TORPA-4810 file (N, C-alpha, C, O; in nm, 3 decimals):
<nodes>
NODE_1_0.058_2.822_-1.823_-0.037_2.880_-1.732_-0.103_2.775_-1.645_-0.127_2.799_-1.527_M
NODE_2_-0.134_2.659_-1.701_-0.201_2.554_-1.624_-0.109_2.502_-1.515_-0.155_2.471_-1.405_A
NODE_3_0.021_2.492_-1.543_0.115_2.444_-1.442_0.126_2.542_-1.326_0.141_2.501_-1.211_A
NODE_4_0.119_2.670_-1.356_0.125_2.770_-1.249_0.000_2.761_-1.161_0.008_2.782_-1.039_A
NODE_5_-0.114_2.732_-1.221_-0.237_2.716_-1.144_-0.234_2.594_-1.055_-0.284_2.595_-0.943_G
NODE_6_-0.174_2.487_-1.106_-0.163_2.364_-1.027_-0.067_2.384_-0.910_-0.094_2.338_-0.799_I
NODE_7_0.044_2.452_-0.935_0.143_2.470_-0.830_0.100_2.572_-0.725_0.152_2.570_-0.614_L
NODE_8_0.008_2.662_-0.758_-0.037_2.761_-0.661_-0.171_2.726_-0.598_-0.229_2.808_-0.527_S
NODE_9_-0.222_2.608_-0.624_-0.350_2.564_-0.569_-0.340_2.554_-0.417_-0.236_2.513_-0.364_H
NODE_10_-0.446_2.592_-0.346_-0.441_2.594_-0.199_-0.432_2.454_-0.139_-0.385_2.439_-0.027_S
NODE_11_-0.477_2.353_-0.210_-0.473_2.216_-0.159_-0.367_2.133_-0.232_-0.384_2.012_-0.248_M
NODE_12_-0.260_2.196_-0.275_-0.157_2.126_-0.353_-0.085_2.019_-0.271_-0.023_1.931_-0.330_R
NODE_13_-0.092_2.024_-0.140_-0.029_1.920_-0.058_-0.096_1.785_-0.080_-0.034_1.681_-0.058_A
NODE_14_-0.221_1.784_-0.123_-0.293_1.659_-0.145_-0.250_1.589_-0.273_-0.296_1.478_-0.300_Y
NODE_15_-0.163_1.650_-0.351_-0.109_1.580_-0.467_-0.019_1.465_-0.423_-0.004_1.365_-0.494_Y
NODE_16_0.042_1.478_-0.305_0.129_1.372_-0.252_0.049_1.245_-0.221_0.087_1.139_-0.271_L
NODE_17_-0.060_1.250_-0.142_-0.135_1.126_-0.121_-0.208_1.078_-0.247_-0.237_0.959_-0.261_P
NODE_18_-0.239_1.170_-0.337_-0.301_1.130_-0.463_-0.205_1.042_-0.543_-0.244_0.936_-0.592_L
NODE_19_-0.081_1.087_-0.556_0.016_1.007_-0.630_0.055_0.881_-0.553_0.077_0.776_-0.614_S
NODE_20_0.062_0.889_-0.419_0.093_0.769_-0.340_-0.019_0.667_-0.350_0.007_0.547_-0.351_A
NODE_21_-0.143_0.712_-0.357_-0.255_0.620_-0.374_-0.250_0.550_-0.508_-0.281_0.431_-0.518_G
NODE_22_-0.211_0.623_-0.612_-0.198_0.561_-0.744_-0.084_0.459_-0.747_-0.096_0.354_-0.809_L
NODE_23_0.028_0.492_-0.680_0.140_0.398_-0.672_0.100_0.275_-0.591_0.137_0.163_-0.626_V
NODE_24_0.025_0.296_-0.482_-0.023_0.183_-0.402_-0.114_0.092_-0.484_-0.102_-0.030_-0.477_L
NODE_25_-0.204_0.152_-0.560_-0.292_0.072_-0.646_-0.211_-0.001_-0.753_-0.241_-0.116_-0.785_A
NODE_26_-0.110_0.064_-0.808_-0.026_0.001_-0.910_0.059_-0.113_-0.855_0.089_-0.209_-0.926_G
NODE_27_0.098_-0.102_-0.728_0.181_-0.207_-0.668_0.102_-0.337_-0.648_0.162_-0.443_-0.630_S
NODE_28_-0.030_-0.329_-0.652_-0.111_-0.451_-0.639_-0.095_-0.541_-0.761_-0.124_-0.661_-0.753_A
NODE_29_-0.051_-0.487_-0.872_-0.032_-0.565_-0.994_0.108_-0.624_-1.005_0.138_-0.695_-1.101_F
NODE_30_0.193_-0.596_-0.908_0.331_-0.645_-0.908_0.347_-0.754_-0.803_0.271_-0.758_-0.706_M
NODE_31_0.445_-0.843_-0.821_0.469_-0.943_-0.716_0.530_-0.877_-0.592_0.610_-0.784_-0.603_P
NODE_32_0.492_-0.925_-0.475_0.543_-0.871_-0.349_0.654_-0.957_-0.289_0.731_-0.910_-0.205_W
NODE_33_0.662_-1.082_-0.332_0.759_-1.174_-0.276_0.819_-1.256_-0.390_0.748_-1.299_-0.481_M
NODE_34_0.950_-1.277_-0.386_1.020_-1.359_-0.485_1.083_-1.479_-0.415_1.151_-1.466_-0.314_L
NODE_35_1.058_-1.597_-0.473_1.124_-1.719_-0.429_1.191_-1.776_-0.552_1.125_-1.834_-0.639_V
NODE_36_1.320_-1.758_-0.560_1.391_-1.794_-0.682_1.346_-1.702_-0.794_1.367_-1.581_-0.788_G
NODE_37_1.283_-1.760_-0.896_1.230_-1.682_-1.008_1.079_-1.663_-0.999_1.020_-1.596_-1.084_E
NODE_38_1.015_-1.721_-0.900_0.870_-1.721_-0.887_0.824_-1.601_-0.804_0.869_-1.582_-0.691_R
NODE_39_0.734_-1.520_-0.861_0.679_-1.405_-0.791_0.547_-1.439_-0.725_0.463_-1.506_-0.784_G
NODE_40_0.528_-1.393_-0.603_0.406_-1.417_-0.528_0.350_-1.285_-0.476_0.422_-1.186_-0.464_L
NODE_41_0.221_-1.287_-0.445_0.157_-1.170_-0.386_0.095_-1.082_-0.492_0.103_-1.109_-0.612_G
NODE_42_0.033_-0.976_-0.447_-0.038_-0.888_-0.538_-0.165_-0.953_-0.587_-0.216_-1.045_-0.523_G
NODE_43_-0.215_-0.907_-0.698_-0.337_-0.967_-0.754_-0.305_-1.104_-0.810_-0.196_-1.120_-0.866_L
NODE_44_-0.387_-1.199_-0.801_-0.527_-1.206_-0.764_-0.551_-1.246_-0.619_-0.662_-1.290_-0.586_P
NODE_45_-0.453_-1.232_-0.531_-0.474_-1.269_-0.391_-0.569_-1.171_-0.323_-0.590_-1.059_-0.371_S
NODE_46_-0.624_-1.212_-0.212_-0.717_-1.126_-0.138_-0.646_-1.000_-0.090_-0.703_-0.891_-0.096_I
NODE_47_-0.523_-1.015_-0.043_-0.448_-0.897_0.003_-0.424_-0.800_-0.112_-0.431_-0.678_-0.092_A
NODE_48_-0.397_-0.852_-0.230_-0.378_-0.766_-0.347_-0.504_-0.690_-0.384_-0.498_-0.573_-0.422_G
NODE_49_-0.619_-0.757_-0.373_-0.746_-0.690_-0.403_-0.772_-0.580_-0.302_-0.817_-0.471_-0.339_I
NODE_50_-0.746_-0.606_-0.173_-0.765_-0.504_-0.071_-0.672_-0.385_-0.092_-0.714_-0.270_-0.080_W
NODE_51_-0.547_-0.413_-0.124_-0.451_-0.303_-0.145_-0.490_-0.222_-0.268_-0.477_-0.099_-0.268_V
NODE_52_-0.538_-0.288_-0.373_-0.585_-0.215_-0.491_-0.702_-0.124_-0.454_-0.704_-0.007_-0.492_L
NODE_53_-0.798_-0.177_-0.379_-0.913_-0.097_-0.338_-0.873_0.019_-0.247_-0.925_0.129_-0.262_G
NODE_54_-0.782_-0.006_-0.153_-0.738_0.101_-0.063_-0.656_0.207_-0.137_-0.665_0.325_-0.104_L
NODE_55_-0.578_0.166_-0.235_-0.503_0.264_-0.315_-0.595_0.353_-0.396_-0.575_0.474_-0.405_G
NODE_56_-0.698_0.292_-0.455_-0.796_0.371_-0.531_-0.872_0.464_-0.437_-0.897_0.579_-0.470_I
NODE_57_-0.908_0.413_-0.318_-0.979_0.495_-0.220_-0.895_0.614_-0.175_-0.947_0.725_-0.161_L
NODE_58_-0.766_0.592_-0.151_-0.677_0.702_-0.112_-0.667_0.806_-0.223_-0.669_0.927_-0.196_A
NODE_59_-0.655_0.760_-0.347_-0.646_0.855_-0.459_-0.777_0.933_-0.474_-0.774_1.054_-0.500_A
NODE_60_-0.890_0.867_-0.458_-1.020_0.936_-0.468_-1.037_1.037_-0.356_-1.082_1.148_-0.380_V
NODE_61_-1.001_0.999_-0.233_-1.012_1.093_-0.121_-0.924_1.216_-0.142_-0.968_1.329_-0.118_L
NODE_62_-0.802_1.195_-0.187_-0.713_1.308_-0.211_-0.764_1.394_-0.326_-0.757_1.517_-0.320_A
NODE_63_-0.816_1.332_-0.431_-0.870_1.407_-0.544_-0.992_1.489_-0.502_-1.007_1.605_-0.542_F
NODE_64_-1.078_1.430_-0.422_-1.195_1.503_-0.373_-1.155_1.619_-0.282_-1.221_1.723_-0.281_L
NODE_65_-1.048_1.601_-0.206_-1.000_1.711_-0.122_-0.949_1.826_-0.205_-0.969_1.943_-0.171_S
NODE_66_-0.883_1.794_-0.316_-0.833_1.899_-0.405_-0.951_1.973_-0.468_-0.949_2.096_-0.479_V
NODE_67_-1.052_1.900_-0.511_-1.166_1.962_-0.578_-1.252_2.043_-0.481_-1.285_2.158_-0.509_I
NODE_68_-1.286_1.984_-0.368_-1.379_2.050_-0.275_-1.310_2.142_-0.176_-1.377_2.220_-0.108_T
NODE_69_-1.179_2.135_-0.167_-1.100_2.214_-0.073_-1.138_2.185_0.071_-1.132_2.273_0.157_R
NODE_70_-1.175_2.061_0.097_-1.206_2.016_0.232_-1.098_1.916_0.275_-1.043_1.843_0.193_K
NODE_71_-1.071_1.916_0.403_-0.966_1.833_0.459_-1.013_1.689_0.473_-1.122_1.665_0.524_N
NODE_72_-0.932_1.593_0.428_-0.966_1.451_0.444_-0.848_1.372_0.498_-0.820_1.261_0.454_S
NODE_73_-0.778_1.431_0.593_-0.658_1.364_0.646_-0.691_1.248_0.738_-0.619_1.148_0.739_R
NODE_74_-0.800_1.257_0.816_-0.838_1.145_0.903_-0.868_1.019_0.822_-0.814_0.913_0.853_H
NODE_75_-0.952_1.027_0.719_-0.976_0.905_0.639_-0.849_0.856_0.569_-0.829_0.736_0.555_P
NODE_76_-0.765_0.948_0.524_-0.640_0.906_0.460_-0.550_0.834_0.559_-0.482_0.739_0.522_L
NODE_77_-0.548_0.879_0.683_-0.470_0.811_0.785_-0.520_0.669_0.805_-0.439_0.576_0.812_L
NODE_78_-0.650_0.651_0.812_-0.706_0.516_0.831_-0.679_0.427_0.711_-0.644_0.310_0.726_L
NODE_79_-0.696_0.482_0.591_-0.670_0.404_0.469_-0.523_0.364_0.462_-0.491_0.250_0.429_V
NODE_80_-0.434_0.456_0.493_-0.291_0.426_0.490_-0.251_0.322_0.593_-0.171_0.233_0.564_G
NODE_81_-0.307_0.333_0.713_-0.276_0.234_0.816_-0.326_0.096_0.777_-0.257_-0.004_0.798_L
NODE_82_-0.446_0.089_0.722_-0.500_-0.040_0.678_-0.414_-0.100_0.567_-0.382_-0.219_0.572_A
NODE_83_-0.376_-0.020_0.469_-0.293_-0.070_0.359_-0.156_-0.115_0.409_-0.106_-0.220_0.369_A
NODE_84_-0.096_-0.035_0.496_0.036_-0.071_0.549_0.029_-0.201_0.627_0.115_-0.288_0.612_F
NODE_85_-0.074_-0.215_0.710_-0.091_-0.338_0.788_-0.114_-0.459_0.700_-0.056_-0.566_0.724_G
NODE_86_-0.197_-0.444_0.598_-0.224_-0.557_0.508_-0.098_-0.601_0.436_-0.069_-0.721_0.428_I
NODE_87_-0.022_-0.507_0.384_0.099_-0.542_0.310_0.203_-0.605_0.403_0.266_-0.704_0.368_V
NODE_88_0.220_-0.547_0.521_0.321_-0.599_0.614_0.285_-0.739_0.663_0.371_-0.827_0.665_L
NODE_89_0.160_-0.759_0.701_0.119_-0.891_0.750_0.122_-0.994_0.637_0.165_-1.108_0.659_V
NODE_90_0.078_-0.956_0.519_0.080_-1.052_0.409_0.223_-1.087_0.368_0.249_-1.200_0.327_S
NODE_91_0.315_-0.993_0.379_0.456_-1.023_0.351_0.508_-1.128_0.448_0.573_-1.225_0.408_E
NODE_92_0.480_-1.108_0.576_0.528_-1.204_0.677_0.463_-1.341_0.657_0.529_-1.444_0.667_Q
NODE_93_0.333_-1.340_0.628_0.262_-1.466_0.608_0.311_-1.537_0.483_0.333_-1.658_0.484_W
NODE_94_0.329_-1.461_0.372_0.377_-1.523_0.248_0.517_-1.578_0.264_0.548_-1.685_0.211_M
NODE_95_0.603_-1.507_0.335_0.740_-1.554_0.353_0.741_-1.687_0.427_0.814_-1.779_0.390_E
NODE_96_0.661_-1.698_0.529_0.657_-1.821_0.607_0.596_-1.937_0.528_0.654_-2.045_0.524_R
NODE_97_0.482_-1.915_0.467_0.417_-2.024_0.394_0.496_-2.063_0.270_0.499_-2.181_0.233_T
NODE_98_0.560_-1.967_0.206_0.640_-1.998_0.088_0.761_-2.082_0.127_0.795_-2.177_0.056_T
NODE_99_0.825_-2.048_0.237_0.939_-2.126_0.282_0.896_-2.268_0.316_0.967_-2.364_0.286_A
NODE_100_0.780_-2.283_0.377_0.728_-2.417_0.408_0.697_-2.495_0.281_0.727_-2.614_0.273_D
NODE_101_0.636_-2.430_0.182_0.603_-2.498_0.056_0.728_-2.541_-0.018_0.735_-2.653_-0.068_Q
NODE_102_0.827_-2.453_-0.025_0.951_-2.487_-0.095_1.022_-2.601_-0.023_1.077_-2.690_-0.089_V
NODE_103_1.022_-2.601_0.110_1.084_-2.709_0.186_1.013_-2.841_0.158_1.078_-2.944_0.136_W
NODE_104_0.880_-2.840_0.158_0.804_-2.963_0.133_0.828_-3.014_-0.008_0.841_-3.135_-0.029_A
NODE_105_0.834_-2.925_-0.107_0.860_-2.967_-0.244_1.000_-3.025_-0.258_1.018_-3.125_-0.329_Q
NODE_106_1.098_-2.965_-0.193_1.234_-3.017_-0.204_1.245_-3.154_-0.134_1.319_-3.241_-0.181_S
NODE_107_1.173_-3.171_-0.024_1.173_-3.301_0.043_1.107_-3.408_-0.045_1.155_-3.521_-0.053_Q
NODE_108_0.996_-3.370_-0.110_0.927_-3.465_-0.198_1.014_-3.504_-0.316_1.018_-3.621_-0.354_A
NODE_109_1.085_-3.408_-0.375_1.176_-3.439_-0.486_1.287_-3.531_-0.440_1.326_-3.623_-0.512_R
NODE_110_1.339_-3.506_-0.321_1.448_-3.590_-0.269_1.400_-3.733_-0.246_1.475_-3.828_-0.270_A
NODE_111_1.278_-3.748_-0.199_1.223_-3.883_-0.176_1.202_-3.955_-0.309_1.236_-4.073_-0.321_I
NODE_112_1.146_-3.885_-0.408_1.119_-3.947_-0.538_1.249_-3.985_-0.608_1.257_-4.090_-0.672_V
NODE_113_1.351_-3.901_-0.598_1.478_-3.928_-0.664_1.564_-4.028_-0.587_1.666_-4.074_-0.637_Q
NODE_114_1.523_-4.062_-0.466_1.599_-4.158_-0.386_1.720_-4.096_-0.318_1.808_-4.168_-0.271_G
NODE_115_1.726_-3.968_-0.313_1.840_-3.899_-0.251_1.816_-3.889_-0.100_1.703_-3.879_-0.054_S
NODE_116_1.925_-3.891_-0.026_1.911_-3.881_0.120_1.923_-3.736_0.167_1.894_-3.706_0.283_R
NODE_117_1.964_-3.648_0.079_1.976_-3.507_0.118_1.879_-3.424_0.034_1.857_-3.453_-0.084_T
NODE_118_1.823_-3.323_0.095_1.730_-3.235_0.026_1.807_-3.127_-0.050_1.922_-3.096_-0.020_A
NODE_119_1.740_-3.074_-0.148_1.798_-2.967_-0.229_1.801_-2.838_-0.146_1.713_-2.814_-0.063_V
NODE_120_1.902_-2.756_-0.170_1.911_-2.627_-0.099_1.791_-2.540_-0.134_1.749_-2.533_-0.249_A
NODE_121_1.739_-2.473_-0.033_1.620_-2.390_-0.050_1.657_-2.248_-0.089_1.747_-2.189_-0.028_L
NODE_122_1.589_-2.192_-0.190_1.611_-2.050_-0.217_1.540_-1.966_-0.111_1.429_-1.999_-0.070_P
NODE_123_1.604_-1.861_-0.069_1.545_-1.775_0.033_1.438_-1.685_-0.029_1.460_-1.628_-0.136_D
NODE_124_1.323_-1.672_0.038_1.224_-1.577_-0.012_1.270_-1.435_0.017_1.316_-1.404_0.127_P
NODE_125_1.257_-1.348_-0.082_1.295_-1.208_-0.067_1.180_-1.119_-0.108_1.093_-1.159_-0.185_T
NODE_126_1.180_-0.998_-0.057_1.076_-0.902_-0.091_1.103_-0.848_-0.231_1.215_-0.810_-0.264_M
NODE_127_0.998_-0.845_-0.311_1.007_-0.797_-0.449_0.984_-0.646_-0.452_0.938_-0.589_-0.353_A
NODE_128_1.013_-0.580_-0.564_0.992_-0.435_-0.574_0.847_-0.393_-0.549_0.823_-0.283_-0.499_P
NODE_129_0.751_-0.477_-0.584_0.612_-0.442_-0.559_0.583_-0.428_-0.411_0.505_-0.342_-0.371_G
NODE_130_0.644_-0.511_-0.329_0.627_-0.502_-0.184_0.686_-0.374_-0.128_0.627_-0.309_-0.042_G
NODE_131_0.806_-0.339_-0.179_0.867_-0.214_-0.133_0.785_-0.093_-0.175_0.769_0.001_-0.097_Y
NODE_132_0.733_-0.094_-0.298_0.649_0.016_-0.343_0.522_0.029_-0.260_0.482_0.139_-0.223_L
NODE_133_0.460_-0.084_-0.230_0.337_-0.082_-0.151_0.363_-0.029_-0.011_0.286_0.054_0.039_A
NODE_134_0.470_-0.074_0.053_0.501_-0.025_0.187_0.537_0.123_0.186_0.495_0.197_0.275_L
NODE_135_0.613_0.166_0.086_0.650_0.307_0.079_0.529_0.397_0.053_0.514_0.501_0.117_A
NODE_136_0.442_0.357_-0.039_0.324_0.437_-0.070_0.229_0.443_0.049_0.176_0.550_0.081_A
NODE_137_0.208_0.329_0.115_0.121_0.329_0.233_0.183_0.411_0.345_0.112_0.480_0.418_A
NODE_138_0.314_0.405_0.359_0.383_0.487_0.460_0.368_0.636_0.433_0.349_0.714_0.527_G
NODE_139_0.376_0.676_0.307_0.358_0.817_0.273_0.216_0.862_0.306_0.196_0.972_0.358_I
NODE_140_0.118_0.778_0.276_-0.022_0.812_0.306_-0.041_0.823_0.458_-0.110_0.914_0.505_I
NODE_141_0.018_0.732_0.534_0.008_0.737_0.680_0.073_0.864_0.734_0.015_0.932_0.818_V
NODE_142_0.192_0.895_0.686_0.261_1.016_0.734_0.183_1.142_0.698_0.177_1.236_0.777_L
NODE_143_0.123_1.145_0.581_0.042_1.260_0.543_-0.080_1.271_0.634_-0.116_1.381_0.677_F
NODE_144_-0.143_1.159_0.664_-0.258_1.160_0.754_-0.220_1.198_0.895_-0.301_1.258_0.967_G
NODE_145_-0.099_1.164_0.937_-0.053_1.197_1.072_-0.030_1.347_1.090_-0.020_1.394_1.203_M
NODE_146_-0.020_1.421_0.982_0.004_1.565_0.997_-0.113_1.634_1.066_-0.093_1.740_1.126_T
NODE_147_-0.233_1.579_1.059_-0.344_1.641_1.129_-0.335_1.615_1.279_-0.387_1.694_1.358_I
NODE_148_-0.270_1.506_1.318_-0.253_1.477_1.460_-0.137_1.558_1.516_-0.148_1.616_1.624_V
NODE_149_-0.027_1.562_1.443_0.092_1.633_1.490_0.071_1.784_1.484_0.098_1.854_1.581_V
NODE_150_0.024_1.832_1.372_0.001_1.975_1.353_-0.150_1.997_1.352_-0.215_1.976_1.249_R
NODE_151_-0.204_2.038_1.463_-0.348_2.055_1.473_-0.395_2.155_1.369_-0.365_2.274_1.377_Q
NODE_152_-0.468_2.105_1.270_-0.520_2.190_1.164_-0.626_2.283_1.222_-0.694_2.250_1.319_A
NODE_153_-0.638_2.400_1.161_-0.734_2.499_1.211_-0.876_2.446_1.201_-0.955_2.464_1.294_A
NODE_154_-0.910_2.381_1.090_-1.044_2.325_1.074_-1.031_2.182_1.024_-1.026_2.159_0.903_T
NODE_155_-1.024_2.085_1.115_-1.009_1.947_1.069_-1.135_1.890_1.011_-1.134_1.777_0.961_P
NODE_156_-1.243_1.962_1.013_-1.371_1.916_0.959_-1.437_2.033_0.890_-1.397_2.148_0.909_Y
NODE_157_-1.538_2.004_0.810_-1.609_2.109_0.737_-1.693_2.191_0.834_-1.770_2.136_0.912_A
NODE_158_-1.680_2.321_0.828_-1.755_2.411_0.914_-1.876_2.460_0.837_-1.863_2.516_0.728_V
NODE_159_-1.995_2.439_0.895_-2.115_2.486_0.827_-2.135_2.635_0.853_-2.096_2.688_0.957_S
NODE_160_-2.197_2.699_0.756_-2.221_2.842_0.770_-2.345_2.864_0.857_-2.439_2.784_0.855_E
NODE_161_-2.344_2.973_0.933_-2.456_3.007_1.020_-2.559_3.086_0.939_-2.536_3.201_0.903_D
NODE_162_-2.674_3.022_0.910_-2.779_3.087_0.831_-2.884_3.155_0.917_-2.977_3.215_0.863_D
NODE_163_-2.872_3.147_1.051_-2.972_3.202_1.138_-2.962_3.354_1.153_-3.059_3.418_1.196_D
NODE_164_-2.850_3.412_1.118_-2.830_3.556_1.139_-2.898_3.641_1.036_-2.890_3.763_1.042_A
</nodes>
């Protein structure tokens, strides 16, 4: 009986950003970038803290929409865009700085060992945490965009007229 009530709820579409917000928050605990065997990104970096906070915020907004039956697609759109931007920019920044660090370390090892050639550099690749974060933020953004694409009948809470 409880499952039937959940599936027939009028705001059941908000279960999608609720679960995407939880996945986004969970991806903050995973590495976003791999260099060889070394994982980078996520917590405790500043970007990881922001993504954790935005994932929790998205889940709370979606949960409150389910409870209050009020639309919160505009804030979800902003939260999703912020999370997507943070993850994308931090991925690009981490890839560049990681490649520079690995190059400098390989050059230092070559100098100490007396070798004239540097060691081959492992390529930085995106880890599963980065893919999860981008996918979850993308889902939240797409859900928030539905209010722009499909003009909702009441995009904001309508107050009742008590003057009559």
